[in-house]
VMD Tcl script that draws the C-alpha trace (Angstrom):
set ca {
  {105.02 124.26 131.56}
  {103.04 125.20 128.47}
  {102.51 122.89 125.55}
  {102.42 124.07 121.97}
  {99.13 123.34 120.16}
  {100.86 120.55 118.21}
  {102.31 118.98 121.36}
  {98.94 119.21 123.12}
  {97.28 117.47 120.15}
  {99.82 114.64 120.21}
  {99.03 113.83 123.84}
  {95.23 113.79 123.85}
  {93.43 110.46 124.21}
  {92.00 109.13 120.95}
  {88.82 107.10 120.42}
  {89.01 105.39 117.01}
  {85.79 103.95 115.61}
  {85.46 101.74 112.54}
  {81.96 101.20 111.13}
  {82.14 98.19 108.84}
  {79.69 97.25 106.12}
  {80.27 93.58 105.37}
  {80.08 91.91 101.98}
  {76.56 90.62 101.27}
  {77.58 87.02 100.61}
  {79.28 86.37 103.97}
  {77.94 83.53 106.13}
  {76.08 84.71 109.25}
  {78.65 83.20 111.64}
  {81.47 85.21 110.03}
  {80.53 88.32 112.04}
  {81.03 86.40 115.29}
  {84.35 85.04 114.02}
  {85.51 88.54 113.12}
  {84.65 89.80 116.61}
  {86.65 86.98 118.20}
  {89.60 87.53 115.85}
  {89.51 91.26 116.66}
  {89.91 90.56 120.37}
  {92.56 87.88 119.89}
  {94.76 89.94 117.59}
  {94.26 93.59 118.50}
  {94.38 93.22 122.28}
  {97.91 91.79 121.97}
  {99.10 95.20 120.78}
  {100.49 97.06 123.77}
  {99.53 100.54 122.52}
  {95.81 99.67 122.40}
  {94.24 100.70 125.72}
  {90.89 99.07 125.03}
  {88.84 97.44 122.32}
  {85.08 97.10 122.00}
  {83.37 95.43 119.10}
  {79.81 94.54 118.28}
  {77.39 93.55 115.57}
  {74.32 95.35 114.28}
  {71.01 94.92 116.02}
  {67.81 95.70 114.15}
  {66.17 98.90 115.42}
  {62.68 99.78 114.21}
  {62.63 102.90 112.05}
  {66.43 103.12 111.70}
  {68.60 101.85 108.91}
  {72.35 101.64 109.13}
  {74.77 100.20 106.63}
  {77.29 99.20 109.28}
  {77.11 95.53 110.26}
  {80.00 95.59 112.71}
  {81.91 98.17 114.71}
  {85.34 98.26 116.28}
  {86.15 100.92 118.87}
  {89.75 101.32 119.98}
  {91.18 103.71 122.55}
  {94.70 105.07 122.53}
  {96.61 107.15 125.03}
  {97.53 109.61 122.27}
  {97.99 109.93 118.52}
  {101.56 108.64 118.68}
  {100.36 105.40 120.28}
  {97.58 105.15 117.67}
  {100.11 105.40 114.86}
  {102.34 102.85 116.53}
  {99.44 100.40 116.98}
  {98.31 100.66 113.35}
  {101.90 100.14 112.18}
  {102.24 97.03 114.36}
  {102.57 93.73 112.40}
  {99.64 92.17 114.30}
  {97.34 95.00 113.25}
  {98.62 94.88 109.68}
  {97.86 91.13 109.59}
  {94.40 91.70 111.08}
  {93.58 94.31 108.47}
  {94.89 92.18 105.57}
  {93.43 88.84 106.69}
  {90.21 89.79 108.48}
  {89.00 93.30 107.65}
  {89.74 93.81 103.96}
  {88.57 90.38 102.69}
  {85.22 90.68 104.49}
  {84.39 94.38 104.30}
  {82.51 96.13 101.53}
  {83.09 99.53 103.11}
  {84.80 100.85 106.26}
  {84.05 104.27 107.68}
  {86.53 105.64 110.23}
  {85.69 108.23 112.87}
  {88.09 109.57 115.48}
  {87.39 111.63 118.55}
  {89.52 113.35 121.16}
  {88.37 111.87 124.44}
  {89.79 114.46 126.80}
  {90.39 117.73 124.97}
  {93.50 119.48 126.19}
  {93.20 121.96 128.97}
  {95.47 124.85 129.80}
  {97.90 123.42 132.36}
  {98.15 126.82 134.04}
  {94.72 126.15 135.54}
  {95.35 122.55 136.63}
}
mol new
graphics top color blue
foreach p $ca { graphics top sphere $p radius 0.5 }
foreach p [lrange $ca 0 end-1] q [lrange $ca 1 end] { graphics top cylinder $p $q radius 0.2 }
display resetview
């Protein structure tokens, strides 16, 4: 069975990364609270395979604007769309991310690029 290029794209695993620059006036403990809230809220969404989050560590000679990252994995792009449309994610974004973030950069990667099933 051969998949069209569009169908193959829809069924590749997705790694979604958010690099978050926080507002300058946030209390130091807010980063920890955001990490906890991320786990509590996002991991309840069935379409999210995994979630990793972390805060910036100082590294000599390197400067990054991101203070916090969220990394989510999805089975495919359809599951990603479903997760981001989920009410729990919408609440998380409105109540946690947007009020605390100065800037959010989003990167997405295919984790297992499609292979020709004829050779499987």
